[in-house]
C-alpha positions as CSV (number, residue, x, y, z in Angstrom):
1,M,-54.6,190.4,135.6
2,T,-52.6,193.4,134.3
3,S,-51.6,194.6,130.9
4,H,-49.4,197.2,129.5
5,V,-50.9,200.5,128.6
6,S,-49.4,202.2,125.6
7,P,-47.8,205.6,126.4
8,V,-49.6,207.1,123.5
9,L,-52.9,206.7,125.4
10,Y,-51.9,209.3,128.0
11,G,-52.9,212.8,127.0
12,L,-54.8,215.9,128.0
13,M,-58.2,217.4,127.3
14,T,-59.1,221.0,127.7
15,E,-62.7,222.3,128.2
16,E,-64.2,225.8,128.3
17,I,-65.7,225.6,131.8
18,N,-65.9,228.6,134.2
19,Y,-63.7,230.9,132.0
20,S,-60.9,228.4,131.7
21,Y,-59.9,229.8,128.2
22,D,-60.9,233.5,128.3
23,G,-59.8,234.6,131.8
24,G,-57.6,231.5,132.1
25,L,-55.4,229.9,129.5
26,Y,-55.7,232.8,127.1
27,A,-53.4,235.6,128.3
28,E,-55.7,238.5,127.4
29,L,-56.4,240.6,130.5
30,I,-59.3,242.7,129.2
31,R,-62.8,241.4,129.6
32,N,-65.4,242.3,126.9
33,R,-62.7,243.9,124.8
34,N,-65.0,244.0,121.7
35,F,-68.2,245.2,123.6
36,K,-70.2,242.1,122.7
37,E,-71.1,240.7,126.1
38,D,-74.1,243.0,126.4
39,A,-76.0,244.6,123.5
40,K,-77.2,247.6,125.6
41,D,-74.5,248.3,128.2
42,P,-70.7,248.2,128.2
43,A,-70.3,245.3,130.6
44,H,-67.1,245.4,132.8
45,W,-66.4,249.0,131.7
46,Q,-66.8,252.0,134.0
47,L,-66.7,255.7,133.6
48,V,-63.7,257.4,135.3
49,E,-64.1,261.1,136.3
50,E,-61.1,262.5,138.2
51,R,-60.8,265.8,140.1
52,G,-64.0,267.3,138.8
53,G,-63.9,266.1,135.3
54,A,-67.2,265.0,133.7
55,G,-68.3,262.9,130.9
56,S,-70.2,259.8,129.8
57,I,-69.8,256.4,128.1
58,S,-72.2,254.5,125.9
59,L,-72.3,251.8,123.2
60,D,-72.6,253.2,119.7
61,S,-73.5,251.1,116.7
62,S,-73.2,254.1,114.3
63,R,-69.4,253.8,114.5
64,A,-68.7,250.2,113.9
65,L,-65.1,249.0,113.6
66,N,-66.1,246.4,110.9
67,G,-68.9,244.1,110.0
68,A,-68.0,241.5,112.7
69,I,-68.0,244.1,115.6
70,P,-71.1,246.2,115.3
71,A,-70.8,248.4,118.3
72,S,-68.0,250.6,119.7
73,L,-67.6,252.3,123.1
74,K,-68.1,256.1,122.8
75,L,-66.3,258.2,125.4
76,T,-67.7,261.8,125.6
77,V,-65.7,264.3,127.7
78,T,-67.8,267.3,128.6
79,Q,-65.5,268.8,131.3
80,A,-61.7,268.4,131.6
81,S,-58.9,270.9,132.1
82,G,-55.8,271.2,134.1
83,D,-55.3,268.0,136.1
84,Q,-58.9,266.8,135.5
85,R,-59.3,263.6,133.5
86,V,-62.2,261.6,132.1
87,G,-61.9,258.1,130.8
88,V,-63.0,254.5,130.8
89,A,-61.8,251.6,133.0
90,N,-61.9,247.9,132.5
91,D,-61.8,245.6,135.6
92,G,-60.5,242.5,133.7
93,F,-61.4,239.1,134.8
94,W,-61.9,239.8,138.6
95,G,-59.1,242.3,138.5
96,I,-56.0,242.9,136.4
97,P,-52.8,241.3,137.9
98,V,-49.7,243.3,138.1
99,R,-46.1,242.1,138.8
100,P,-42.9,244.1,139.2
101,D,-40.5,244.7,136.3
102,T,-43.0,243.4,133.8
103,P,-43.9,244.8,130.4
104,Y,-47.5,244.8,129.4
105,R,-48.6,245.3,125.7
106,A,-51.7,247.5,125.4
107,S,-53.5,248.1,122.1
108,F,-56.8,249.5,121.0
109,Y,-58.6,250.9,117.9
110,A,-59.7,254.5,118.2
111,K,-61.6,257.1,116.1
112,A,-61.8,260.7,117.2
113,A,-64.8,263.0,116.7
114,P,-64.2,266.3,114.8
115,G,-62.6,268.8,117.2
116,F,-60.8,266.1,119.3
117,A,-57.3,264.8,118.6
118,G,-56.2,263.6,122.0
119,P,-53.9,262.9,123.6
120,L,-55.0,259.7,125.4
121,T,-53.3,258.3,128.5
122,V,-53.2,254.5,128.9
123,A,-52.6,253.3,132.4
124,I,-52.8,250.4,134.8
125,V,-54.3,251.8,137.9
126,S,-54.9,250.3,141.3
127,A,-58.6,249.5,141.7
128,A,-59.9,252.2,144.0
129,M,-63.3,250.9,143.0
130,V,-65.3,253.0,145.5
131,S,-63.7,256.3,144.3
132,N,-62.0,257.2,141.1
133,D,-59.7,259.6,142.9
134,G,-56.7,258.6,144.9
135,A,-55.9,255.4,142.9
136,T,-52.2,254.5,142.4
137,V,-50.9,254.5,138.9
138,Q,-48.8,251.4,138.4
139,T,-47.6,252.3,134.9
140,S,-48.7,254.6,132.1
141,A,-48.0,255.7,128.6
142,Q,-49.5,258.3,126.2
143,V,-50.9,258.2,122.7
144,P,-50.1,261.8,121.5
145,R,-52.7,262.1,118.7
146,V,-55.8,260.3,117.6
147,T,-57.1,260.6,114.0
148,Q,-60.7,260.8,112.8
149,D,-60.3,257.4,111.0
150,W,-60.2,254.0,112.7
151,K,-56.5,253.2,113.6
152,K,-54.8,250.8,115.9
153,Y,-52.6,252.2,118.6
154,D,-50.0,250.3,120.6
155,V,-48.2,251.2,123.8
156,T,-46.0,249.3,126.2
157,L,-46.7,249.7,129.9
158,T,-43.8,248.6,132.1
159,T,-44.0,248.3,135.9
160,T,-41.1,249.3,138.1
161,G,-39.3,247.0,140.5
162,K,-41.1,248.5,143.4
163,A,-44.6,247.5,142.1
164,A,-46.2,245.2,144.6
165,P,-47.7,242.0,143.1
166,S,-51.5,242.6,143.0
167,A,-54.6,241.5,141.2
168,E,-56.6,244.5,142.3
169,N,-56.0,246.8,139.3
170,R,-57.8,248.0,136.2
171,L,-56.8,249.4,132.8
172,V,-57.8,253.1,132.2
173,I,-57.8,255.0,129.0
174,S,-58.4,258.7,129.6
175,A,-58.4,262.2,128.1
176,A,-57.7,265.6,129.6
177,S,-59.7,267.8,127.1
178,P,-63.3,267.9,126.0
179,G,-64.4,266.0,123.0
180,A,-65.4,262.5,121.9
181,V,-63.6,259.3,120.9
182,W,-64.7,255.8,120.0
183,L,-62.8,252.8,121.2
184,N,-62.8,249.1,120.2
185,M,-60.7,245.9,120.6
186,V,-59.0,247.1,123.7
187,S,-56.4,244.7,124.7
188,L,-53.8,244.2,127.4
189,F,-51.3,241.3,127.4
190,P,-48.6,240.3,129.9
191,P,-45.5,238.4,128.5
192,A,-47.0,235.3,126.9
193,W,-45.7,231.8,126.3
194,N,-42.8,231.9,123.8
195,N,-43.4,235.7,123.6
196,R,-46.1,235.0,121.1
197,P,-48.4,237.9,120.3
198,N,-52.0,237.2,121.3
199,G,-50.7,234.2,123.1
200,N,-51.3,232.0,126.2
201,R,-50.3,232.3,129.8
202,K,-46.7,231.2,130.6
203,D,-47.5,229.4,133.8
204,I,-50.4,227.3,132.5
205,M,-48.6,226.4,129.3
206,Q,-45.6,225.3,131.2
207,L,-47.8,223.1,133.4
208,L,-49.3,221.5,130.3
209,A,-46.0,221.0,128.6
210,D,-44.4,219.5,131.7
211,M,-47.0,216.7,131.7
212,K,-45.6,215.6,128.3
213,P,-48.9,214.5,126.9
214,A,-49.0,212.2,123.8
215,F,-52.1,213.9,122.6
216,L,-54.3,217.0,123.2
217,R,-58.0,216.9,122.8
218,F,-60.1,220.1,122.7
219,P,-63.8,220.7,122.0
220,V,-63.7,223.4,119.3
221,A,-66.4,222.2,116.9
222,F,-68.7,225.0,118.2
223,Q,-65.9,227.5,117.7
224,D,-64.5,226.7,114.2
225,R,-68.1,226.7,112.9
226,R,-68.4,230.3,114.0
227,D,-65.3,231.2,111.9
228,E,-65.6,229.5,108.5
229,T,-62.4,231.1,107.3
230,G,-60.5,229.4,110.1
231,L,-57.6,231.9,110.1
232,A,-59.4,235.2,110.4
233,G,-57.8,237.9,112.5
234,C,-59.2,237.9,116.0
235,F,-60.7,241.3,115.7
236,E,-62.6,240.2,112.6
237,R,-63.7,236.8,113.9
238,P,-67.4,236.7,115.0
239,T,-67.8,236.1,118.7
240,S,-68.5,232.5,119.5
241,G,-70.1,232.8,122.9
242,R,-72.8,234.4,124.9
243,H,-74.7,236.1,122.0
244,L,-75.7,232.6,120.9
245,V,-76.9,231.5,124.3
246,Q,-80.4,232.6,125.5
247,D,-79.6,231.9,129.2
248,R,-77.6,234.9,130.4
249,S,-76.3,232.9,133.4
250,E,-74.6,230.5,131.0
251,S,-70.8,230.4,131.6
252,E,-69.9,229.3,128.1
253,D,-68.6,232.7,127.1
254,V,-65.8,232.1,124.6
255,R,-64.5,235.3,123.0
256,A,-62.9,235.9,119.7
257,G,-59.3,235.3,120.8
258,V,-59.9,231.6,121.2
259,G,-60.5,229.7,118.0
260,F,-59.3,226.8,115.9
261,F,-56.0,228.2,114.8
262,P,-54.9,229.2,118.3
263,F,-55.7,225.7,119.4
264,Q,-53.5,224.3,116.6
265,L,-50.6,226.5,118.0
266,L,-51.4,225.3,121.5
267,G,-51.0,221.7,120.4
268,R,-47.8,222.4,118.6
269,H,-46.3,224.0,121.7
270,V,-47.6,221.5,124.3
271,L,-46.8,218.4,122.1
272,Q,-43.2,219.3,121.2
273,G,-41.1,216.3,121.7
274,A,-44.0,213.9,122.2
275,E,-43.8,210.7,120.2
276,N,-46.7,210.3,117.8
277,G,-48.3,213.5,119.2
278,A,-51.7,214.3,117.8
279,I,-54.4,216.9,118.1
280,G,-58.0,215.7,118.2
281,R,-61.5,217.1,118.9
């Protein structure tokens, strides 16, 4: 015996398992961009010392960006002159992917210590993980001056047509003169779905949309409870992940870029043209 199944019963469900949102659907390429993954150490950030430059990095709670992000990353440059550089590098989610002829939007908040004003160089660099010297610069841009007040800085990093597709890269922010600077909310985005700022990956969104689901279900109850305002900017939204989990091996590590409002936009884009489309949780 068979019976007709209504087309409105065919839909999709997304779940945050094994970094399927952060590091997956969400297009952000920087891991631990707000320095909340570890309260003591800047996880997934490394010190870069090139050609004899010297310095250090550390988490600093005395220079908070705001009440939702209590610690910043302090970069202290003790030796840098000529072609010497000292900076910080992020390895992303198992590497940062690079494609030819592609613009990447990099942004970060910075605050300079007295006596330091920059400039800062922002670059996507091949992951010469064993040595900081000899890595290939895929693309770079410069922030000419950093103020002593928290300010957001934006640059566009565009690869050339000769750039070989590779996932073995990292983002580096560096200085060529002594001093100290604090960083927070460091971000790197490739072109996202519908060119939306702070958006999702093109390939995964296209795959979801091509399935033409009648509904989209997502488990965000644990996320929207962490953000009672619902529409807070992602840099002000409290982290809804690992800091609430005692087991450090737990993979439920959802960062501030994924919340209730982004899921509403996800449903709007994926369900376009779907008859009686609905979003549920």
